[in-house]
N, C-alpha and C positions, 0 to 999 in steps of 0.2 A: 608319752614327751619324757625324753630322758635330760636330766641336768648332768653335763660333764663334772661337776663339785661337788661330792658327797659332802652331807649335812655334816654339820659340825670343820668344815673347812671356809676361817673366814681370814681373808684378806690377800695378797701379791704372792705371786707365788715368788719363788728366790730363784730366779733362773739360773745360777752361776752354781747352786747344792750339785752333786752330781747325784742325785736321787732325782730329780727335777722332770728330767726324761723319760726316766723310767716311771717315773706315775705313769706321765701320762702312753707312752709305750704298753705297761698292764692295761689300764686304760682301754685301750685303742682295742687292745687285745681278746679283753673279754669283749667289747663290742660287739669285733669282727664273729664270736664265736657263739653270743647269742644269733649272727647274722643279721646282725641291723646294716643295714644301707644306705643309711642317710644323716650325718649329725649338724646340728645345726647348732654352731658355738654364738652367739649372742655377745652383746655389747665391746665388741673387739674393739673397735672407733675411736670408743670414747668414755674416761676421763683425756687418754691418751691412746695413741696408737699402736695395736700389742705387737708388734712385728714378729720379737720373740718366743712370743708362745703361739706365733698362728704359724712359725718355722718348723717351731715342738708338735704340734700336734698332728702336720704334712709329717715331719718326720717316720712317727708313730702311727697314721695310717698307712707309707710305704711300709712298714715293716712288715702291717698284716698282711699283706700279699693280696689284698680285697684292691676293685679297682678304687 
């Protein structure tokens, strides 16, 4: 099982920060390089729907070139 938020990272992502997308791009590229075929992202609906974070993850996955 792989958890998408490394130890020491606490709180919400600052989606307007220039490095926010780069964080997910690097993270998902690392998973792709490892040959990971499935990412499970929990807690994306509560306490609030995380639409922006989901979109960032989707873009990062698309950039890896993996299905």
